[in-house]
C-alpha positions, 0 to 999 in steps of 0.5 A: 500500500505504501508503494502505491501511495509513493507511486501516486505521489510521484505521478502527482508532482508533475501535475502540481507543477503544471497547475502552478504554471497554469495559475500564472498563465491565468493571472497573466490573462486576467491582466491582459484582459484588464488592459485590452483595448487600452491605447497602445504604448508609444515608441518611447514607452516601449523603449523605456519598458524594454530597458527596465525589463533588461535592467531588472533581468540583470539585477534579479539574476533569476531570483523571484523576489526583489532583494531588500536591504536590512 
């Protein structure tokens, strides 16, 4: 019986990871639909957002939380 439980638990791990990914996609879709129909970004706004994204990508270095000083 314990073997069966471990087997089921092993099968559920990838499903749980996938559900987490799907949850993030749903949150992003909610944001998309919230702002859908808004005016498109100007070229200057797009350049600034791209620069911010690149900067944060370098600062975060794969981390998921913003570092804070004590």
